[in-house]
C-alpha positions, 0 to 999 in steps of 0.5 A: 156136785161132790158125787161127780168127783168120785171116780174109783170104786175099790172093793178088793176082797171086801168078801161080805159086800152084797149086791145091794151095797155095790148097786147103790154105790154105782147108782150114786157114783155114775162118773166112775171110771175104774171099779175093782171088785176082785174077790167079792165072792158074794156078788152076782150078775145083777151088780154087772147090770147096774154097772152097765146101766149106771157107769157109761164112763167106766174104763177099767173093771176087775171082777176076777173071782167074783161074778159070773154070767155071760149076759151080764158081762156082755151088757158091760162090754156093750154099754160101757163104750170107754172100756179100755183094751185090757180094761175088763179083767175076769177069770171066767173068760168063756162067759164072754163071747169072743166076737164081743171081746175082739170087736172091743179089743177087751183083753181076758186072761186066757184068751190071747 
């Protein structure tokens, strides 16, 4: 259907965006390959859990400046097998277990 054609969600600097809005979008558009949520400061780890559960084709996720939570980030790394090397951008590199980064080839600023 029409929802399968949507591959990119760009929420860059949508500061007032809530968890519910993004969760509804990723549940509806499950074929997303690129999500940019940079600067969405009101989002929580619940968004990452929803992304992990609903976006198996995800190749790129930029959450710099918005989401924290090691379990939620780990869920994305584990449940999104198509994440490209350098595909996960997150400012808080300490939240991602280094073994997960190395095993998936995910680059996080400050880790190299």
